[in-house]
Each structure stands twice: as structure tokens, then as C-alpha cells.
N, CA, C and O atoms as CSV, one atom per row, in Angstrom:
chain,resi,resn,atom,element,x,y,z
A,1,MET,N,N,121.653,86.217,77.048
A,1,MET,CA,C,121.235,87.267,77.141
A,1,MET,C,C,120.370,88.039,78.135
A,1,MET,O,O,119.624,87.411,78.886
A,2,PRO,N,N,120.424,89.194,78.169
A,2,PRO,CA,C,120.012,89.842,79.668
A,2,PRO,C,C,118.196,89.743,79.168
A,2,PRO,O,O,117.736,89.682,78.028
A,3,LEU,N,N,117.496,89.757,80.446
A,3,LEU,CA,C,116.128,89.663,80.378
A,3,LEU,C,C,115.177,90.678,80.269
A,3,LEU,O,O,115.418,91.725,80.870
A,4,LYS,N,N,113.879,90.559,79.460
A,4,LYS,CA,C,113.620,91.695,79.007
A,4,LYS,C,C,112.954,92.772,80.480
A,4,LYS,O,O,113.178,92.395,81.630
A,5,LYS,N,N,112.310,93.827,80.260
A,5,LYS,CA,C,112.056,94.166,81.874
A,5,LYS,C,C,111.008,93.706,82.387
A,5,LYS,O,O,110.935,93.608,83.612
A,6,PRO,N,N,109.920,93.305,81.532
A,6,PRO,CA,C,108.689,92.181,82.429
A,6,PRO,C,C,109.183,91.008,82.874
A,6,PRO,O,O,108.631,90.395,83.787
A,7,GLN,N,N,110.597,90.452,82.095
A,7,GLN,CA,C,110.658,88.983,82.841
A,7,GLN,C,C,111.519,88.945,84.231
A,7,GLN,O,O,111.640,88.092,85.110
A,8,GLN,N,N,112.140,90.440,84.005
A,8,GLN,CA,C,113.161,90.923,85.361
A,8,GLN,C,C,112.080,90.695,86.830
A,8,GLN,O,O,112.244,90.235,87.960
A,9,SER,N,N,110.683,91.437,85.892
A,9,SER,CA,C,110.061,91.847,87.313
A,9,SER,C,C,109.407,90.921,87.766
A,9,SER,O,O,109.147,90.941,88.969
A,10,LEU,N,N,109.032,90.034,87.092
A,10,LEU,CA,C,108.308,88.242,87.243
A,10,LEU,C,C,109.416,87.630,88.167
A,10,LEU,O,O,109.187,87.106,89.257
A,11,LYS,N,N,110.583,87.761,87.614
A,11,LYS,CA,C,111.797,86.989,88.261
A,11,LYS,C,C,111.840,87.474,89.994
A,11,LYS,O,O,111.636,86.937,91.083
A,12,ASP,N,N,112.302,89.040,89.385
A,12,ASP,CA,C,112.049,89.388,90.882
A,12,ASP,C,C,111.041,89.184,91.692
A,12,ASP,O,O,111.241,88.893,92.871
A,13,TRP,N,N,110.070,89.280,91.286
A,13,TRP,CA,C,108.494,89.170,92.890
A,13,TRP,C,C,108.875,87.417,92.584
A,13,TRP,O,O,108.810,86.998,93.739
A,14,THR,N,N,109.095,86.646,92.036
A,14,THR,CA,C,108.444,85.407,92.705
A,14,THR,C,C,109.811,84.772,93.392
A,14,THR,O,O,109.997,83.609,93.751
A,15,SER,N,N,110.790,86.012,93.465
A,15,SER,CA,C,112.091,85.465,94.504
A,15,SER,C,C,111.944,86.227,95.514
A,15,SER,O,O,113.036,86.468,96.029
A,16,GLN,N,N,110.657,86.959,96.288
A,16,GLN,CA,C,110.111,87.798,97.759
A,16,GLN,C,C,109.182,86.512,98.121
A,16,GLN,O,O,108.485,85.809,97.389
A,17,LYS,N,N,109.361,86.479,99.122
A,17,LYS,CA,C,108.612,85.646,100.257
A,17,LYS,C,C,107.186,86.635,100.594
A,17,LYS,O,O,107.328,87.398,101.550
A,18,TRP,N,N,106.018,86.667,99.976
A,18,TRP,CA,C,105.162,87.156,100.028
A,18,TRP,C,C,104.237,86.509,100.756
A,18,TRP,O,O,104.081,85.303,100.565
A,19,ARG,N,N,103.442,87.214,101.742
A,19,ARG,CA,C,102.660,86.285,103.104
A,19,ARG,C,C,101.798,87.421,103.736
A,19,ARG,O,O,101.723,88.545,103.240
A,20,THR,N,N,101.167,87.040,104.850
A,20,THR,CA,C,100.328,87.407,105.491
A,20,THR,C,C,100.908,87.698,106.972
A,20,THR,O,O,101.864,87.045,107.388
A,21,LYS,N,N,100.481,88.394,107.510
A,21,LYS,CA,C,101.321,88.006,109.066
A,21,LYS,C,C,101.149,87.785,109.377
A,21,LYS,O,O,101.682,87.977,110.469
A,22,SER,N,N,100.018,86.826,109.347
A,22,SER,CA,C,99.389,85.444,110.533
A,22,SER,C,C,100.029,84.140,110.009
A,22,SER,O,O,100.179,83.139,110.709
A,23,GLY,N,N,100.389,84.243,108.722
A,23,GLY,CA,C,101.014,83.141,107.704
A,23,GLY,C,C,99.431,82.440,107.177
A,23,GLY,O,O,99.404,81.590,106.287
A,24,LYS,N,N,98.169,82.937,107.864
A,24,LYS,CA,C,97.044,82.398,107.264
A,24,LYS,C,C,96.645,83.027,105.633
A,24,LYS,O,O,96.946,84.171,105.295
A,25,PRO,N,N,96.207,82.434,105.088
A,25,PRO,CA,C,95.837,82.858,103.332
A,25,PRO,C,C,94.825,83.590,103.713
A,25,PRO,O,O,93.907,83.323,104.488
A,26,SER,N,N,95.152,84.906,102.875
A,26,SER,CA,C,94.613,86.348,102.955
A,26,SER,C,C,92.725,86.181,102.736
A,26,SER,O,O,92.049,87.010,103.345
A,27,SER,N,N,92.232,85.472,102.163
A,27,SER,CA,C,91.041,84.917,101.417
A,27,SER,C,C,90.236,84.487,102.921
A,27,SER,O,O,89.040,84.729,103.081
A,28,VAL,N,N,91.045,83.852,103.926
A,28,VAL,CA,C,90.826,83.501,104.865
A,28,VAL,C,C,90.575,84.797,106.113
A,28,VAL,O,O,89.580,85.121,106.761
A,29,THR,N,N,91.764,85.237,106.075
A,29,THR,CA,C,91.646,86.363,107.255
A,29,THR,C,C,91.497,88.020,106.691
A,29,THR,O,O,91.171,88.796,107.589
A,30,GLY,N,N,91.635,88.448,105.750
A,30,GLY,CA,C,91.147,89.578,105.200
A,30,GLY,C,C,92.434,90.289,105.222
A,30,GLY,O,O,92.539,91.475,104.909
A,31,GLU,N,N,93.504,89.472,105.633
A,31,GLU,CA,C,94.908,90.541,105.995
A,31,GLU,C,C,95.402,90.800,104.681
A,31,GLU,O,O,95.127,90.269,103.604
A,32,ARG,N,N,96.257,91.804,105.010
A,32,ARG,CA,C,97.082,92.320,103.835
A,32,ARG,C,C,98.213,91.488,103.215
A,32,ARG,O,O,99.168,91.197,103.934
A,33,TYR,N,N,98.177,91.049,101.829
A,33,TYR,CA,C,99.171,90.284,101.474
A,33,TYR,C,C,100.202,91.227,101.181
A,33,TYR,O,O,99.773,92.255,100.656
A,34,LEU,N,N,101.801,91.166,101.420
A,34,LEU,CA,C,102.741,91.490,100.982
A,34,LEU,C,C,104.239,90.829,101.272
A,34,LEU,O,O,104.320,89.799,101.941
A,35,PRO,N,N,105.120,91.313,100.867
A,35,PRO,CA,C,106.568,90.887,100.579
A,35,PRO,C,C,106.760,90.612,102.399
A,35,PRO,O,O,106.188,91.240,103.290
A,36,GLU,N,N,107.441,89.830,102.504
A,36,GLU,CA,C,108.048,89.771,104.118
A,36,GLU,C,C,108.849,90.615,104.601
A,36,GLU,O,O,108.971,90.574,105.826
A,37,LYS,N,N,109.556,91.519,103.939
A,37,LYS,CA,C,110.129,92.543,104.289
A,37,LYS,C,C,109.051,93.827,103.984
A,37,LYS,O,O,109.504,94.913,104.345
A,38,ALA,N,N,108.252,93.850,103.625
A,38,ALA,CA,C,107.752,94.897,104.190
A,38,ALA,C,C,107.326,95.448,105.090
A,38,ALA,O,O,107.453,96.569,105.584
A,39,ILE,N,N,106.161,93.545,105.531
A,39,ILE,CA,C,105.620,93.290,106.893
A,39,ILE,C,C,106.206,93.644,108.187
A,39,ILE,O,O,105.579,94.040,109.170
A,40,LYS,N,N,107.536,93.453,108.088
A,40,LYS,CA,C,108.605,93.576,109.073
A,40,LYS,C,C,108.622,95.136,109.229
A,40,LYS,O,O,108.595,95.580,110.377
A,41,SER,N,N,108.669,96.111,108.037
A,41,SER,CA,C,108.878,97.448,108.327
A,41,SER,C,C,107.670,98.479,108.503
A,41,SER,O,O,107.539,99.698,108.395
A,42,LEU,N,N,106.838,97.378,108.830
A,42,LEU,CA,C,105.171,98.182,109.291
A,42,LEU,C,C,105.259,98.257,110.891
A,42,LEU,O,O,105.813,97.331,111.484
A,43,SER,N,N,104.803,99.183,111.498
A,43,SER,CA,C,104.587,98.838,112.661
A,43,SER,C,C,102.994,98.367,113.053
A,43,SER,O,O,102.134,98.777,112.274
A,44,PRO,N,N,102.528,97.515,114.231
A,44,PRO,CA,C,101.723,96.545,114.728
A,44,PRO,C,C,100.344,97.763,114.033
A,44,PRO,O,O,99.460,97.382,113.266
A,45,ALA,N,N,100.455,98.859,114.418
A,45,ALA,CA,C,99.317,100.345,114.066
A,45,ALA,C,C,99.239,100.324,112.490
A,45,ALA,O,O,98.175,100.333,111.871
A,46,GLU,N,N,100.782,100.287,111.779
A,46,GLU,CA,C,100.379,100.674,110.282
A,46,GLU,C,C,99.514,99.531,109.510
A,46,GLU,O,O,98.518,99.723,108.813
A,47,TYR,N,N,100.332,97.925,109.900
A,47,TYR,CA,C,99.744,96.781,109.175
A,47,TYR,C,C,98.401,96.749,110.006
A,47,TYR,O,O,97.652,96.171,109.219
A,48,ALA,N,N,97.730,97.001,111.022
A,48,ALA,CA,C,96.681,96.821,111.346
A,48,ALA,C,C,95.597,97.917,110.388
A,48,ALA,O,O,94.480,97.525,110.050
A,49,ALA,N,N,96.100,99.278,110.036
A,49,ALA,CA,C,95.220,100.107,109.592
A,49,ALA,C,C,95.228,99.419,108.121
A,49,ALA,O,O,94.126,99.335,107.579
A,50,THR,N,N,96.565,98.824,107.287
A,50,THR,CA,C,95.883,98.644,106.108
A,50,THR,C,C,95.437,97.373,105.889
A,50,THR,O,O,95.329,96.907,104.755
A,51,THR,N,N,95.125,96.679,107.051
A,51,THR,CA,C,94.412,95.567,107.132
A,51,THR,C,C,92.928,96.071,106.908
A,51,THR,O,O,92.120,95.550,106.139
A,52,ARG,N,N,92.739,97.027,107.606
A,52,ARG,CA,C,91.265,97.279,107.875
A,52,ARG,C,C,90.587,98.074,106.485
A,52,ARG,O,O,89.380,98.112,106.245
A,53,ALA,N,N,91.510,98.604,105.764
A,53,ALA,CA,C,91.607,99.073,104.766
A,53,ALA,C,C,91.516,97.886,103.335
A,53,ALA,O,O,90.983,98.393,102.348
A,54,LYS,N,N,91.863,96.774,103.202
A,54,LYS,CA,C,91.507,95.518,102.886
A,54,LYS,C,C,90.567,94.640,103.134
A,54,LYS,O,O,90.114,93.875,102.282
A,55,ARG,N,N,90.265,94.681,104.130
A,55,ARG,CA,C,88.564,94.187,104.318
A,55,ARG,C,C,87.742,95.333,104.286
A,55,ARG,O,O,86.584,95.097,103.940
A,56,ALA,N,N,87.914,96.081,104.452
A,56,ALA,CA,C,86.484,97.538,104.285
A,56,ALA,C,C,86.379,97.290,102.436
A,56,ALA,O,O,85.304,97.343,101.838
A,57,GLY,N,N,87.700,97.025,101.763
A,57,GLY,CA,C,87.262,97.090,100.501
A,57,GLY,C,C,86.508,95.608,100.228
A,57,GLY,O,O,85.512,95.478,99.517
A,58,LYS,N,N,87.222,94.472,100.975
A,58,LYS,CA,C,86.688,93.373,100.421
A,58,LYS,C,C,85.080,93.252,100.709
A,58,LYS,O,O,84.228,92.722,99.995
A,59,ALA,N,N,84.907,93.981,102.118
A,59,ALA,CA,C,83.476,93.751,102.096
A,59,ALA,C,C,82.745,94.250,100.786
A,59,ALA,O,O,81.847,93.556,100.308
A,60,THR,N,N,83.112,95.429,100.207
A,60,THR,CA,C,82.006,96.090,99.503
A,60,THR,C,C,82.047,95.262,97.933
A,60,THR,O,O,81.499,95.742,96.941
A,61,GLY,N,N,82.987,93.615,97.919
A,61,GLY,CA,C,83.415,93.542,96.821
A,61,GLY,C,C,84.880,93.148,95.874
A,61,GLY,O,O,85.277,92.248,95.133
A,62,LYS,N,N,85.193,93.994,96.240
A,62,LYS,CA,C,86.520,94.551,95.891
A,62,LYS,C,C,87.761,93.660,96.055
A,62,LYS,O,O,88.266,93.557,97.173
A,63,GLN,N,N,88.336,92.939,94.882
A,63,GLN,CA,C,89.625,92.221,95.212
A,63,GLN,C,C,90.703,92.785,95.344
A,63,GLN,O,O,91.426,92.474,96.291
A,64,PHE,N,N,91.073,93.727,94.459
A,64,PHE,CA,C,92.268,94.733,94.557
A,64,PHE,C,C,91.853,96.075,95.804
A,64,PHE,O,O,90.991,96.894,95.486
A,65,VAL,N,N,92.254,96.135,96.601
A,65,VAL,CA,C,92.257,97.544,97.648
A,65,VAL,C,C,93.532,98.349,97.509
A,65,VAL,O,O,94.626,97.788,97.441
A,66,LYS,N,N,93.427,99.332,97.478
A,66,LYS,CA,C,94.627,100.061,97.121
A,66,LYS,C,C,94.734,100.594,99.267
A,66,LYS,O,O,93.908,100.829,100.149
A,67,GLN,N,N,96.484,100.530,99.146
A,67,GLN,CA,C,96.474,101.042,100.653
A,67,GLN,C,C,96.378,102.520,100.970
A,67,GLN,O,O,96.229,103.455,100.183
A,68,PRO,N,N,96.499,102.534,102.338
A,68,PRO,CA,C,96.303,104.136,102.933
A,68,PRO,C,C,97.819,104.439,102.185
A,68,PRO,O,O,98.683,103.622,101.867
A,69,LYS,N,N,97.805,106.003,102.019
A,69,LYS,CA,C,98.929,106.746,100.730
A,69,LYS,C,C,100.137,106.271,101.572
A,69,LYS,O,O,100.969,105.569,100.998
A,70,SER,N,N,100.345,106.630,103.074
A,70,SER,CA,C,101.952,106.471,103.613
A,70,SER,C,C,102.165,105.134,104.078
A,70,SER,O,O,103.186,104.827,104.693
A,71,ILE,N,N,101.207,104.288,103.800
A,71,ILE,CA,C,102.037,102.935,103.716
A,71,ILE,C,C,102.214,102.472,103.019
A,71,ILE,O,O,103.060,101.588,103.153
A,72,ALA,N,N,101.512,102.687,101.554
A,72,ALA,CA,C,101.849,102.747,100.455
A,72,ALA,C,C,103.388,102.741,99.775
A,72,ALA,O,O,103.881,101.791,99.168
A,73,ALA,N,N,104.076,104.157,100.053
A,73,ALA,CA,C,104.937,104.648,99.841
A,73,ALA,C,C,106.114,103.858,101.078
A,73,ALA,O,O,107.317,103.980,100.848
A,74,LYS,N,N,105.771,103.272,102.031
A,74,LYS,CA,C,106.720,102.854,103.050
A,74,LYS,C,C,106.937,101.370,102.384
A,74,LYS,O,O,108.040,100.853,102.207
A,75,THR,N,N,105.712,100.805,102.060
A,75,THR,CA,C,106.082,99.472,101.330
A,75,THR,C,C,106.309,99.208,99.489
A,75,THR,O,O,106.300,98.083,98.989
A,76,ALA,N,N,106.454,100.181,98.885
A,76,ALA,CA,C,106.627,100.232,97.756
A,76,ALA,C,C,107.861,99.735,97.393
A,76,ALA,O,O,107.970,98.937,96.462
A,77,ARG,N,N,108.963,100.195,98.147
A,77,ARG,CA,C,110.499,100.085,97.736
A,77,ARG,C,C,110.794,98.200,98.057
A,77,ARG,O,O,111.817,97.624,97.688
A,78,PHE,N,N,109.892,97.671,98.641
A,78,PHE,CA,C,109.855,96.140,98.987
A,78,PHE,C,C,109.529,95.357,97.375
A,78,PHE,O,O,110.056,94.345,96.914
A,79,ARG,N,N,108.737,96.024,96.917
A,79,ARG,CA,C,108.117,95.347,95.848
A,79,ARG,C,C,108.782,95.173,94.694
A,79,ARG,O,O,108.246,94.582,93.756
């Protein structure tokens, strides 16, 4: 029996290698947590921009912070 859409989505998500670029916990470094393939697709400047956005949001008390639109479009295909 095929999986329902939410079940398939969760299965796909768990098979991806999610991490930060440094390999350290995001809660410690404030870095963006992304699939490994998405990290590799970003230039150092793009990763720095998304990390800056994450740190700025975290400083205001937000746990979930949107990525800059151009970077979000680039990384969406890896999620």
C-alpha cells in the first residue's frame, strides 16, 4: 500500500542529511539548518546572508526565520 502524502513527505525528510555548514548545532552557532545538498548549492556569500537573517531573527526571539527570497527559491528544491 502506498504511503499517504504526509507520510511520504516525512519519510523523504528523514532520509535527507540536515546540518549546518560548520557541523555544530544551530542553537549554538545561529547558523541556518539545511539539507547538505542545499548547503553545497549555496555560495559562501549566500550562506552568510541566510545565516545573518537567522541570527537577526533569533536575536529578536524568533525560532523560525524565513530565508531571503532568492536563497529560499534556490534551496526549496532540496527540501
